[in-house]
N, CA, C and O of each residue as an XYZ file, in Angstrom:
480
protein
N       0.839     -1.185      0.000
C       0.000      0.000      0.000
C       0.880      1.243      0.000
O       1.847      1.347      0.755
N       0.523      2.164     -0.854
C       1.170      3.475     -0.874
C       0.236      4.430     -0.139
O      -0.981      4.351     -0.304
N       0.787      5.322      0.662
C      -0.043      6.238      1.427
C       0.655      7.593      1.547
O       1.860      7.663      1.790
N      -0.122      8.671      1.373
C       0.428     10.007      1.580
C      -0.687     11.017      1.794
O      -1.856     10.733      1.531
N      -0.318     12.193      2.272
C      -1.248     13.310      2.461
C      -1.191     14.210      1.235
O      -0.118     14.669      0.843
N      -2.345     14.462      0.634
C      -2.413     15.343     -0.537
C      -2.709     16.763     -0.067
O      -3.863     17.132      0.154
N      -1.667     17.537      0.079
C      -1.812     18.933      0.464
C      -2.108     19.822     -0.733
O      -2.506     20.977     -0.581
N      -1.908     19.272     -1.923
C      -2.177     20.028     -3.152
C      -2.955     19.141     -4.129
O      -2.548     18.016     -4.418
N      -4.064     19.657     -4.625
C      -4.880     18.959     -5.614
C      -5.149     19.917     -6.763
O      -5.535     21.066     -6.548
N      -4.942     19.437     -7.982
C      -5.246     20.282     -9.137
C      -5.983     19.468    -10.185
O      -5.707     18.286    -10.389
N      -6.914     20.119    -10.837
C      -7.674     19.514    -11.929
C      -7.584     20.461    -13.119
O      -7.794     21.666    -12.975
N      -7.274     19.923    -14.282
C      -7.176     20.788    -15.461
C      -7.651     20.036    -16.697
O      -7.650     18.805    -16.743
N      -8.054     20.813    -17.693
C      -8.495     20.262    -18.971
C      -7.895     21.145    -20.057
O      -8.382     22.243    -20.328
N      -6.833     20.648    -20.668
C      -6.133     21.392    -21.711
C      -6.177     20.602    -23.003
O      -5.789     19.434    -23.043
N      -6.647     21.241    -24.054
C      -6.802     20.579    -25.347
C      -7.600     19.293    -25.173
O      -8.761     19.344    -24.768
N      -7.012     18.159    -25.465
C      -7.715     16.878    -25.356
C      -7.262     16.064    -24.150
O      -7.490     14.855    -24.106
N      -6.627     16.700    -23.176
C      -6.112     15.999    -22.000
C      -6.754     16.560    -20.735
O      -6.704     17.760    -20.463
N      -7.357     15.653    -19.975
C      -7.962     15.992    -18.692
C      -7.057     15.397    -17.618
O      -6.770     14.200    -17.662
N      -6.599     16.199    -16.649
C      -5.657     15.737    -15.637
C      -6.133     16.060    -14.230
O      -6.737     17.104    -13.982
N      -5.848     15.138    -13.314
C      -6.074     15.337    -11.890
C      -4.762     14.997    -11.199
O      -4.252     13.884    -11.330
N      -4.223     15.954    -10.468
C      -2.974     15.735     -9.752
C      -3.178     15.842     -8.258
O      -3.842     16.762     -7.780
N      -2.617     14.915     -7.526
C      -2.655     14.929     -6.063
C      -1.213     14.785     -5.586
O      -0.520     13.842     -5.969
N      -0.765     15.716     -4.753
C       0.635     15.710     -4.330
C       0.776     16.164     -2.885
O      -0.083     16.859     -2.340
N       1.875     15.754     -2.287
C       2.125     16.161     -0.911
C       2.606     17.608     -0.820
O       2.544     18.216      0.249
N       3.084     18.162     -1.931
C       3.542     19.554     -1.954
C       3.330     20.112     -3.357
O       3.549     19.421     -4.352
N       2.903     21.368     -3.423
C       2.620     21.978     -4.727
C       3.871     22.204     -5.564
O       3.841     22.018     -6.780
N       4.970     22.602     -4.930
C       6.152     23.013     -5.691
C       7.287     21.987     -5.695
O       8.078     21.947     -6.637
N       7.373     21.166     -4.661
C       8.450     20.182     -4.575
C       7.897     18.852     -4.056
O       8.233     18.432     -2.949
N       7.049     18.189     -4.850
C       6.404     16.959     -4.359
C       7.376     15.788     -4.258
O       8.263     15.607     -5.091
N       7.175     15.016     -3.221
C       7.886     13.747     -3.072
C       6.939     12.621     -3.464
O       7.291     11.748     -4.257
N       5.731     12.650     -2.900
C       4.703     11.676     -3.245
C       3.635     12.346     -4.098
O       3.157     13.432     -3.769
N       3.261     11.690     -5.200
C       2.190     12.233     -6.041
C       1.539     11.143     -6.870
O       2.103     10.072     -7.094
N       0.335     11.454     -7.314
C      -0.416     10.629     -8.251
C      -0.988     11.582     -9.286
O      -1.567     12.612     -8.940
N      -0.825     11.237    -10.552
C      -1.436     12.009    -11.628
C      -2.318     11.062    -12.435
O      -1.855     10.054    -12.970
N      -3.593     11.411    -12.508
C      -4.550     10.683    -13.336
C      -4.771     11.510    -14.586
O      -4.926     12.727    -14.494
N      -4.789     10.888    -15.744
C      -4.998     11.642    -16.974
C      -5.891     10.851    -17.920
O      -5.941      9.621    -17.898
N      -6.587     11.609    -18.742
C      -7.422     10.989    -19.773
C      -7.203     11.741    -21.077
O      -7.453     12.943    -21.174
N      -6.733     11.007    -22.073
C      -6.527     11.556    -23.404
C      -7.764     11.225    -24.220
O      -8.027     10.054    -24.495
N      -8.510     12.214    -24.604
C      -9.767     11.999    -25.317
C      -9.501     11.670    -26.779
O      -9.102     12.525    -27.569
N      -9.734     10.404    -27.114
C      -9.588      9.920    -28.481
C     -10.831      9.106    -28.802
O     -11.115      8.112    -28.133
N     -11.566      9.517    -29.809
C     -12.863      8.901    -30.103
C     -12.770      7.439    -30.528
O     -13.723      6.687    -30.327
N     -11.664      7.023    -31.101
C     -11.554      5.650    -31.595
C     -10.877      4.699    -30.604
O     -10.569      3.560    -30.955
N     -10.642      5.160    -29.361
C      -9.983      4.348    -28.332
C     -10.958      4.118    -27.184
O     -11.601      5.069    -26.739
N     -11.090      2.878    -26.685
C     -11.988      2.624    -25.550
C     -11.618      3.486    -24.335
O     -10.447      3.796    -24.116
N     -12.629      3.864    -23.553
C     -12.433      4.769    -22.412
C     -11.358      4.267    -21.458
O     -10.535      5.060    -21.000
N     -11.340      2.972    -21.143
C     -10.349      2.442    -20.200
C      -8.914      2.646    -20.676
O      -8.008      2.839    -19.866
N      -8.714      2.602    -21.977
C      -7.365      2.767    -22.517
C      -6.965      4.235    -22.654
O      -5.805      4.533    -22.939
N      -7.910      5.152    -22.455
C      -7.616      6.584    -22.501
C      -7.100      7.094    -21.156
O      -6.523      8.179    -21.081
N      -7.310      6.307    -20.092
C      -7.022      6.764    -18.732
C      -5.654      6.269    -18.294
O      -5.350      5.079    -18.380
N      -4.825      7.211    -17.820
C      -3.472      6.876    -17.382
C      -3.254      7.179    -15.914
O      -3.950      8.004    -15.322
N      -2.271      6.494    -15.335
C      -1.870      6.681    -13.954
C      -0.362      6.840    -13.910
O       0.379      5.999    -14.420
N       0.088      7.932    -13.293
C       1.523      8.170    -13.102
C       1.752      8.386    -11.616
O       1.040      9.162    -10.980
N       2.749      7.696    -11.058
C       3.094      7.843     -9.647
C       4.570      8.216     -9.549
O       5.337      8.028    -10.494
N       4.953      8.747     -8.393
C       6.314      9.247     -8.243
C       7.393      8.163     -8.295
O       8.556      8.483     -8.540
N       7.049      6.902     -8.074
C       8.063      5.849     -8.065
C       8.579      5.473     -9.443
O       9.597      4.788     -9.552
N       7.905      5.903    -10.491
C       8.305      5.521    -11.842
C       8.005      6.669    -12.807
O       7.164      7.523    -12.524
N       8.683      6.682    -13.923
C       8.399      7.697    -14.937
C       7.538      7.128    -16.062
O       7.390      7.746    -17.117
N       6.974      5.946    -15.825
C       6.111      5.283    -16.797
C       4.654      5.555    -16.445
O       4.240      5.390    -15.297
N       3.885      5.971    -17.441
C       2.449      6.127    -17.229
C       1.775      4.805    -17.575
O       1.940      4.281    -18.677
N       1.019      4.276    -16.625
C       0.308      3.022    -16.811
C      -1.098      3.310    -17.319
O      -1.716      4.299    -16.925
N      -1.598      2.447    -18.189
C      -2.960      2.595    -18.705
C      -3.791      1.376    -18.354
O      -3.289      0.254    -18.291
N      -5.081      1.623    -18.125
C      -6.053      0.561    -17.834
C      -5.603     -0.278    -16.629
O      -5.585     -1.507    -16.688
N      -5.238      0.415    -15.529
C      -4.712     -0.276    -14.346
C      -5.513      0.022    -13.069
O      -5.162     -0.474    -11.998
N      -6.575      0.818    -13.165
C      -7.351      1.188    -11.981
C      -8.632      0.356    -11.947
O      -9.427      0.381    -12.888
N      -8.820     -0.381    -10.849
C     -10.044     -1.167    -10.680
C     -11.154     -0.324    -10.069
O     -12.299     -0.372    -10.517
N     -10.806      0.453     -9.037
C     -11.826      1.254     -8.368
C     -11.206      2.463     -7.686
O     -10.009      2.503     -7.401
N     -12.061      3.445     -7.435
C     -11.682      4.623     -6.660
C     -12.790      4.851     -5.649
O     -13.965      4.956     -6.001
N     -12.390      4.928     -4.379
C     -13.334      5.230     -3.301
C     -12.946      6.559     -2.683
O     -11.781      6.800     -2.370
N     -13.941      7.417     -2.514
C     -13.725      8.676     -1.806
C     -14.736      8.741     -0.675
O     -15.944      8.676     -0.903
N     -14.239      8.869      0.532
C     -15.115      9.016      1.680
C     -14.455      9.962      2.668
O     -13.265      9.861      2.965
N     -15.275     10.891      3.170
C     -14.789     11.939      4.067
C     -13.543     12.586      3.469
O     -13.620     13.255      2.438
N     -12.405     12.389      4.114
C     -11.181     13.021      3.650
C     -10.146     11.988      3.199
O      -8.943     12.192      3.365
N     -10.618     10.890      2.635
C      -9.694      9.876      2.133
C     -10.126      9.386      0.756
O     -11.313      9.238      0.465
N      -9.130      9.142     -0.072
C      -9.340      8.587     -1.408
C      -8.492      7.327     -1.511
O      -7.315      7.335     -1.150
N      -9.092      6.243     -2.005
C      -8.360      4.988     -2.165
C      -8.472      4.551     -3.618
O      -9.571      4.397     -4.151
N      -7.332      4.354     -4.244
C      -7.266      3.878     -5.621
C      -6.825      2.421     -5.572
O      -5.717      2.119     -5.130
N      -7.688      1.523     -6.024
C      -7.370      0.095     -6.052
C      -6.832     -0.234     -7.443
O      -7.465      0.093     -8.447
N      -5.674     -0.878     -7.504
C      -5.001     -1.157     -8.762
C      -5.203     -2.608     -9.200
O      -5.533     -3.471     -8.388
N      -5.002     -2.862    -10.483
C      -5.081     -4.220    -11.008
C      -3.865     -5.021    -10.536
O      -2.843     -4.454    -10.147
N      -3.992     -6.330    -10.576
C      -2.897     -7.203    -10.138
C      -1.641     -7.000    -10.981
O      -0.528     -7.058    -10.458
N      -1.809     -6.766    -12.276
C      -0.650     -6.614    -13.166
C       0.251     -5.455    -12.738
O       1.465     -5.622    -12.626
N      -0.329     -4.309    -12.505
C       0.483     -3.151    -12.124
C       0.923     -3.250    -10.665
O       1.965     -2.707    -10.299
N       0.150     -3.929     -9.838
C       0.526     -4.106     -8.432
C       1.862     -4.844     -8.325
O       2.671     -4.540     -7.448
N       2.093     -5.800     -9.203
C       3.381     -6.503     -9.215
C       4.517     -5.554     -9.569
O       5.576     -5.599     -8.943
N       4.314     -4.698    -10.561
C       5.352     -3.751    -10.977
C       5.651     -2.726     -9.891
O       6.814     -2.418     -9.627
N       4.599     -2.194     -9.258
C       4.774     -1.129     -8.270
C       5.036     -1.651     -6.857
O       5.506     -0.911     -5.993
N       4.729     -2.926     -6.630
C       4.881     -3.559     -5.322
C       3.877     -3.045     -4.292
O       4.129     -3.111     -3.089
N       2.744     -2.533     -4.765
C       1.594     -2.224     -3.910
C       0.342     -2.296     -4.766
O       0.382     -2.067     -5.975
N      -0.789     -2.624     -4.108
C      -2.034     -2.825     -4.849
C      -3.049     -1.711     -4.643
O      -4.091     -1.682     -5.298
N      -2.742     -0.797     -3.735
C      -3.659      0.317     -3.512
C      -2.892      1.567     -3.097
O      -1.782      1.506     -2.570
N      -3.534      2.702     -3.359
C      -2.966      4.000     -2.995
C      -3.982      4.688     -2.090
O      -5.122      4.930     -2.487
N      -3.553      5.000     -0.872
C      -4.409      5.669      0.106
C      -3.942      7.116      0.232
O      -2.797      7.388      0.593
N      -4.850      8.032     -0.072
C      -4.507      9.450     -0.085
C      -5.386     10.185      0.915
O      -6.612     10.174      0.803
N      -4.758     10.820      1.888
C      -5.475     11.660      2.853
C      -5.649     13.025      2.218
O      -4.675     13.651      1.799
N      -6.886     13.486      2.146
C      -7.189     14.788      1.557
C      -7.257     15.832      2.677
O      -7.686     15.526      3.789
N      -6.841     17.040      2.384
C      -6.836     18.100      3.393
C      -8.246     18.362      3.930
O      -8.415     18.669      5.110
N      -9.242     18.243      3.074
C     -10.645     18.355      3.480
C     -11.505     17.721      2.394
O     -10.971     17.188      1.421
N     -12.806     17.769      2.541
C     -13.682     17.211      1.521
C     -13.634     18.106      0.282
O     -13.779     19.325      0.380
N     -13.434     17.507     -0.850
C     -13.274     18.255     -2.098
C     -14.389     17.895     -3.062
O     -14.324     16.860     -3.726
N     -15.416     18.737     -3.147
C     -16.498     18.490     -4.092
C     -16.004     18.575     -5.526
O     -16.466     17.828     -6.388
N     -15.049     19.499     -5.792
C     -14.501     19.614     -7.140
C     -13.767     18.342     -7.557
O     -13.828     17.937     -8.717
N     -13.079     17.721     -6.616
C     -12.370     16.478     -6.915
C     -13.366     15.373     -7.257
O     -13.144     14.611     -8.198
N     -14.445     15.280     -6.512
C     -15.471     14.269     -6.794
C     -16.050     14.467     -8.197
O     -16.221     13.503     -8.944
N     -16.349     15.704     -8.546
C     -16.893     16.008     -9.877
C     -15.884     15.650    -10.966
O     -16.248     15.082    -11.996
N     -14.622     15.983    -10.733
C     -13.582     15.708    -11.720
C     -13.388     14.200    -11.908
O     -13.214     13.732    -13.033
N     -13.418     13.444    -10.813
C     -13.276     11.987    -10.897
C     -14.438     11.404    -11.707
O     -14.232     10.572    -12.591
N     -15.650     11.844    -11.397
C     -16.826     11.351    -12.141
C     -16.685     11.652    -13.627
O     -16.963     10.795    -14.466
N     -16.250     12.872    -13.954
C     -16.102     13.266    -15.355
C     -15.012     12.434    -16.040
O     -15.208     11.952    -17.156
N     -13.880     12.268    -15.383
C     -12.766     11.549    -15.992
C     -13.104     10.094    -16.286
O     -12.697      9.562    -17.320
N     -13.835      9.450    -15.401
C     -14.074      8.021    -15.531
C     -15.406      7.663    -16.182
O     -15.795      6.495    -16.193
N     -16.104      8.650    -16.721
C     -17.344      8.390    -17.444
C     -17.073      7.436    -18.607
O     -16.160      7.655    -19.404
N     -17.873      6.382    -18.692
C     -17.740      5.419    -19.781
C     -16.684      4.358    -19.558
O     -16.521      3.477    -20.402
N     -15.957      4.411    -18.446
C     -14.921      3.415    -18.177
C     -15.495      2.316    -17.283
O     -16.621      2.414    -16.796
N     -14.700      1.277    -17.079
C     -15.112      0.168    -16.223
C     -14.683      0.360    -14.771
O     -14.924     -0.515    -13.939
N     -14.057      1.481    -14.455
C     -13.602      1.747    -13.096
C     -14.813      1.956    -12.183
O     -15.705      2.751    -12.478
N     -14.819      1.229    -11.077
C     -15.901      1.320    -10.106
C     -15.652      2.539     -9.199
O     -14.636      2.602     -8.505
N     -16.582      3.502     -9.208
C     -16.464      4.698     -8.385
C     -17.401      4.571     -7.189
O     -18.581      4.259     -7.345
N     -16.867      4.814     -5.998
C     -17.640      4.715     -4.765
C     -17.446      6.008     -3.987
O     -16.324      6.365     -3.630
N     -18.544      6.704     -3.728
C     -18.493      7.954     -2.969
C     -19.354      7.795     -1.730
O     -20.522      7.423     -1.834
N     -18.802      8.067     -0.572
C     -19.566      8.027      0.683
C     -19.646      9.411      1.272
O     -20.247      9.598      2.330
C-alpha cells in the first residue's frame, strides 16, 4: 500500500487531455499521483485513462479497478498486473478536506470506463 497526504490537488483540462494531480507539496512533491485521460474517439475509455506515480516515470494505462472517496480519504485500487510492478495494490490518499470539485472531476474523468467509483 502506498499512502500520503495530498496537500495540493489540481484539476485541469487542456486541449484533449484531462488531468487530476494529487501531491504532498505543490512546488516540490515527493509523493504524487497524476490521473490523466486523453480523449480519443476511436480508443476505448479504459485505454484513454493513465496513472503516473512518483516511483516511476512510466504512465500506466487501464490499471485502476476502483476509486473510493469518503470523508477526507481517497483509495485507488489497482489491477494485479500493475501491483506486481509497483509492489503495492492500492494507494491511500489523505485529503486536506472534503473536495467536491475532486469528486466532480473523478466522475467526469471516468465516465464510460469500467472503473468502479464509490463515494460516501
